[in-house]
N, C-alpha and C positions, 0 to 999 in steps of 0.2 A: 504494500500499499504506499510505502514512502515514495515510489516513483511517481505517484500522483501529485505530490506536493510541488515540484517545480512547474508542471503543466497548470495547476491551479493558480500559481502565482502569475504564470504568463498570460492566462485568460484575465486575470484581474487587471493586468497593466494595459490590455489591448482597449482600443476605443471603437465605438460604432462608426460605421461610414457615414461621413457627413452628407446631409442632403444637398445635391447640386444646386437646388433652387435656393438655398440660403447663402450660398458662396457669393460675396460681392462681385459684380461682373466687372468686366475691364471697361472702363470708360470709352465711349465711341465719340469720335469728333462729331461736331454739329454739322449737319449737311447743309450746304448752301444750295438753295433752289435757284438754279441758273435760268430756268424758264421764267419765273417770277421777276428775277431782276430784268430780264430781257424785255418782259412786258412792260415793266416800269419806264425803261429807257424809250421803248416804242411810244408810250404815252407822252413823254416829255417832247420827243421828236416830232409827233404829230401835231401837239399843241403850238410848238414853236412854228412849224411849217403852216399852220392854220393863221397864226397871227401875221406872219409875212405876207400870205396871200391877201388877207383881209386889209393889211396895210397898203398894198399896192393898189387894191380897188378904192381904198379911201383917198389915196394921192390922185388917181385918175379922176375921182369924183369931186376934187377940190376941196378935201377936208384934211389938210396936212396935220391939225391939231389932233384929231382923232387916230390918224395914222401913227403919230408919234406916240400915243399912248399904247396903241396895239404893239409896236415895236418894243416899248419899255416892258411890257408883259413878256414878250419873247425873250428879250434879254435877261429878264429875272429867271427864266427857265434854264438858261445857259451858264457854264462857267466863265469865269473872268478870263478874258483873252490875254495872251502875252503882248507885251509892249511892242515887240517886232511885227506881230501879226497886224496890230492896229495901225502901224506905221506903213506897212505894206498896202493895206486896204486904202488908206489916205492917198497914198502916191498912186495907186491904180485908178481911184476915182478922179484923179486930177489929170492924168496922162493917158489912161487907156482907151483905145478906139472901140468901136463896136464890134470889129472882128476878135480883139483881144478879150473883150467880154464874153463873146461866144466861146472862145477857145477855153476860158477860165470855167464857164458853165459846163462844158463837156468834161473838162477834168475833174471838176467837183463831182459830177454825177457818176463818172467811172470810179471815183475813190469811194463813193458812197455804196456803189454796188459790190465793190470789193470787199468793204468792210461788213457788208451783209452777209456775203458769201463766207467769209472768215468766221462770223459769228455762227453761222449754221454747222460748220466743220468743228467749231468749238464745242457746240451743243451735242453733236454726235459723238466727239470724243470723250466728253464728260459721262455720257451714257455707256459707252465702252469701258471706260475706266471703273465706273460703278460696278458693271457686270465682272470685270476682272478681279476687283477686289472682293465682291461677294465669293466668286469661285474660289479664290485663295482662302478666304476665311472658312468656307465650308470644307476645303481640304485640309485646313490646319485641325478643324474640329474632328474630321474623320480620323486623322493620323493620331490625334490625341486620345480619342476613344479606342484605337487599335492598340496603342501603347499601353494604356490601362488595362485593356483586355488581356494582352500578352502577360502583363506583369501579374494580373489576378491568376491566370493559368499557371505561370511558374511557381507562384506561392502554393497553389493548390496541389499541384504536382510534387513539390517539395514535402508538404505535409503528409500526403498520401505515401511517398517513399519511406518517410520516417515511420509512419503508422504501419506500413507493412513489414519494415524491419523489425519493429518492436513486437508485431504479432508473431513472426517467425521466431524471434529470440523466446518469446513466451512460450510458444509451442514446444521448443527444444528445452526450456527451463521445465516445463511441466513433465516432460518425458525423462529428463535425466537428473533434475535437481530436486524440485518440489512444487506440486500443484499450486501452493500458495504464492509462490515467486513467479510462476509461469502465468497463473491468471492475472496477476498484478500488472505484469508486462503486457498482456493481451489487452487488458483494459486500458492501459496508457496507450497502446497502439490505436484503439478504437477513438480514443479521446483525440488523438493527434490527427486522425483522418477527418474527424468532424470540425477542427478548428476553423478552417476557412468558411464553412457554412455558418458556424456560430457567429464569427465576426461580422459576416454580411447580413446576419439575422435581424429583423426590426425588434425581436425579443431578446436581443444580446443581454441586456441587463438582467432579464428575468432568468435566462439560462446560467449565467455567471453567478447569481445569487443562490439558485438551487444546486449548481454545482459545488460552491464553496460550502454550502450548507451540508451537502452530501459527503463532501471531503472531510470536513470538520468532523461529522458524526463517525466517519469511518477511521479517522485518525484517534479519536477518543476512544473508540471501541478496540482499536490495535492496541493503544497504551494501556488500556484496563486489562486487555487479554494478557499483555507482557508482564504487567505487575502480578496478575494472578498465577501466571505460570511460575514466577519467581518465588512467590509466597508459598505456592504448593511445593516447589522444589525444596524449600528450607524446612518444611514441616517433616518431623520423623514419621517414618511408616507406622502404621498402627499394628499393634501386637496381634 
């Protein structure tokens, strides 16, 4: 029965498997909704364009004051221009011909189209990146689960080998030494084989409590039996 004591201590030191749902998750970076940002920029661009269109109509209609107010709204929706760009626009307004203005308009339209195309490419790339990140996260989760499964299998096999070896040793001890020693070893072997299932069980605490209680009772019985045998051995034989 002494062989049970180390295994009972080992069981008492083990902890139940922690519920994965209670583990603090790794913080996930905040996702930027590129589509919403794009919609916001489109709204600003559309309102600026609308104010410019209306301003031209007001100028043609002889209402320069109203046109200036519309342009002020358009300007409030735009970032502050660089001084160099302002100087370039002033110089253009003073010296550019109609043909040069037309060339500048075409250049601006081409640049606007190029930016819209690049924005579409960026949105598509963001979607692909999100899919790639999700695929990598899924793979990491899968590999982590596989590693945990292999570790659990190795632990189970180790305990099984130990339990089998103790059972064989118990059978040999029963045959050649003493049934008392052999059965103790066989019981230890059975306990070793059950350790992985006990640790993973949701009733771990109950099983440990019952095992400790039973082991304590067996230990007390063993000590009582040992003391009784010694007392009986000291008593003189009856006449």
